[in-house]
C-alpha positions, 0 to 999 in steps of 0.5 A, a space after each residue: 367736350 374738348 372745347 369746354 376743356 379749352 374754355 377752362 384754360 382760356 378763363 384761367 389764362 385771362 384771370 377772370 376769377 381774380 378779376 371778379 374777386 377784385 371787383 367784389 372786394 371793392 363792392 362789398 367792404 362792410 358785409 359778405 355777399 350771400 348769393 351769386 348768380 352765374 349766367 352762361 355758367 358752363 360747368 361751374 369752373 369759374 365760380 369754383 375758382 372764385 369761391 376758392 379765392 374768397 372763401 377764407 374772406 367771406 361767409 359761405 354763399 349760395 351759388 346759382 348756375 344758369 346754362 342751357 345745358 346741365 354741365 355741372 359735374 359731381 366732382 365740381 359740386 363736391 368741391 363747392 360743398 367742401 367749401 360749405 357753398 350751396 350750389 344750384 344748377 339751373 338748365 334754362 335759357 337765361 332770358 326765360 329764367 330771368 324773366 320768370 315771375 317773383 324772381 330772387 334778388 341776387 347780391 351778385 350776378 357774374 357773366 364771363 365770356 358770355 355777353 359777346 354772343 348776343 346781338 345789341 338788342 338781345 344784349 340790351 334786353 339781357 342787361 335790363 333783366 339782369 339789372 332788375 335781379 341783382 345788386 352788383 353785376 360783373 362781366 368779363 369779356 374779350 377786349 376788342 383790339 389787335 393785341 387780344 386778337 394776337 392772343 387768340 391766334 396763339 391759343 394753340 400754344 396752350 393746347 387749344 384745338 382748332 375750334 377754340 382757336 377759331 372761336 377765340 378770334 371770333 370772340 375778340 372781334 365781337 368783344 367790347 371797348 371803351 364804354 360800350 356796355 355802359 351805353 347798354 346798361 338800362 340806367 345810370 341813375 342809382 348805379 355806380 358803373 365802372 368799365 375798363 380794361 383788366 389784365 392783358 385781354 379782358 374788358 371788365 364791366 361792373 355795375 353796383 347799386 348805390 348804397 345797397 351792397 356796402 
């Protein structure tokens, strides 16, 4: 439970809600997205932070949170409802859920500090499934470099426990640089792909269907 609270601190420090909001602002210039899927969503804190940032700009959306455990609290659910956002919490393995028959096509799929947990073949499969289920995909992951490793080593300064400090360094070592996620995306044809460093410690990957999201 402490590590979950620490993860909220890490997401805040890395500015992932701000980074995702900026990516969506670039992707959706003529209309509001209507549905967002969060893979490995945890308790929904990241999507709630995102909702607060964009609620005044766009119409209320449908949010689907997918995680192996149901961690959404009544308080966070109520805060979504206060913004008139509809939230669904799905307790499932993401591979099984994405591979179900007749799935919904989401306007946006988000993954934050999630992709680096998978081996290359698993990650490639996950991205294939995600690409077939979304119009825009945004991932925020650790940037794999010495500066990020120093940042992870210093997480104790913001009150993170020893488990989080260990996991932080392991996550950086498993993170991404350059065009590593682009190389695993199933196709460049029909997609606009941007992969870059964002903020101090984050590696951001965005894939948008060309001519589909406007």
